[in-house]
N, C-alpha and C positions, 0 to 999 in steps of 0.2 A: 542140337548143335554139334555134339561130339561125333555123331554118325556123319554129318555133312562134312566136317573137317577131316575125318578119316578118309572119306570118299575123295575129297579134293586132294589130299596128300597122295593117295594111291594112283591118281591120274595126272600128277604133276608133270608139266611139259619141261623140256630142256633139263631133265634131271641131272645128267652128268655135269653140265656146266654149273648148275646150282650147287651140286655137291662139291665141286672143285672150289667154288667161291666160299662156301661155308667152311670147308676144311682150312682154307687160307686164313679166314677171319678167326676161326677157333684157335688155330696154331698161334696167331699173333696175340690173342687174348691170354692163352696159357703162358706165353713168354713174358707177359707183363705181371704175372702173379707169382708169388713166392710159394707155390704149393710143393709139398714133398710127396704127397700121396693123393692121386686122383681116383675118385670113385666114379665110374661111368656105367654104361648100360650095354647089354647085347642088343643089337637092333632087331626090332620086330615090327610088323605092320607098316612097312615102308618108312621107318624112322631113318634119320641120317646115321650112317655108320661111322662112328668116331674111332674105330680101332686103329686105323692107319695113323691118325693124328696123335693118338695116345702112344702108339708104338714109337713114333718119331720123337716125341717128347721124352719117353723113357730112354731112348738111345742117346739122347743129348746130355744125360747125366754125367757129372764128373765124379771121380773117386771120392772127392771131399764132400760132395753133396749127392748122396744116392737118391734115386727117385723110385716110387712105387706106384702101381696101378692096381685097382681092385674092381671086381664085378659084384653086383648084388646077388644075394641068395635069399630066396623066400624060405624061411624055416617052418613057418606055420601061417595059416590065414590070420589076418588082423594083428600082425606083429610087425615091429620094425624090420627093415632089411638088415642083413649081415653081409659085410663086404669081405670077399676072399681074394687073395693076391692073384693077379693075372699078368702074364707076359705073352708075347705072340706065340711062344712055344708051349704054353700051358695046356695039358690035356683037359678036354672038356667032357662033361656028361650032361644028360638031360635032367633039368631041375623041374620044380613045380611049373605048371602051365606050359610045359614043354619048351622052356627057354633054357639054352645051354648055360651051364655054370662051371666054374673051375673044379677040377677033381682033386680033392685032398690037398688043398693049399691053406696056408695060415690065414687067420682073420686079421684084417687091417682096419684102422680107423682113418678114413680119408679126411684131409683138411680142405679139399675142394671136391664138390660133386657136380658132374655134368648130368642134368636132369632132362629127360625127353619131354617134349610138350606136344599135346594134341592141339592145343590152342594157347594163346598168351595175350596179355595186354602189355603195353609199353612200360607200365609201372611195376612189372615183375610178377603179376598174378599168372597162374598156370592152370590150364585145364588138362588133366591126365585121363587115365582110363576109368577112373571112378573107384579103384580099389583102396585108395588112401595109403598105400605103402610109403610113398615119399613124405606125406604129411606126418605119419607116425615116426618115420625115421628121423626127419629133421627135428621134431620135438624131442626125440630121445638122445640126440647127439650132443655131447658136452665135451669140449667146447663146440659151438656151432661151426660147421664148415662154411667156406665160401660156396656160393651156389650160382651156377650158370645154366640157364635154360637153353635147350637146343631146339630150334624150330626152323621152319621155312617161312618166308614173308607172308605167303598166302594164309597162314594159320593165325595171323593177328586178328583179334576181335576187339571191338571198341570197348566193351564192358563185360566183366565177369562178376557175378554175385559171389562175394567171398563170405565164408563162414568164419566163426571165431577161431577155429583150429587151422585155417589156411595161412601159410607163411608165404610172403612174397619172396621171389628169388632176387639175388643181388643184381643180376643182369640176364638179359635174353640175347643170345647170339643167333643171327640169321645169316643168310647168304649175302645180304646187302647192308646190314647194320648191326651194331651192338647197342642195346637199350639198357643203360644202367638205371637202377632204381634211383630216383631223385634223392639227393641228400635231405635228411630229415623226414623222409617218408618211412613210416614204421614198417618193420618186417611183418607184423601181424595186422591183419585187416579185420574189422568187425563186419557183421552183416550190413549190406547196403540195400 
């Protein structure tokens, strides 16, 4: 399923229009949330590029309420991600897996995470790349951040088998909808 979804994302039609719609929806969602520090991702493998949305969100900060953004850094295999401060002017360097990371910036603890999705369900379950980095990270973060999955409509799947360690995201944002996890639906799902 992962390979088929990645292939579908790489050949997505009307990509510019979809990206514009997703950027608008994501910006609206960020404006509704009281985040002070957004952790997000450097886009790889045809993921939605949230950098412009995050940069605009940063630029709208007031002197009384500063805003921060951070990108994840993989420090070692099978460990939680560590988030380093990012601005549009931050010098970048190649990190593990050849993904750019901020060069020599401070570690921040986000209170809202934008999480890339290879696949998703409307109740907040996410299919990633299989490395478990976000699962480990979310389990390690205290207090738990708000979580927004970022995906395209065509990545929706009817059902994902969740394991005990899988955490549902608070909402999934696509180019045409925001799917909030239903009230009372637990964040942790057992095997189905």
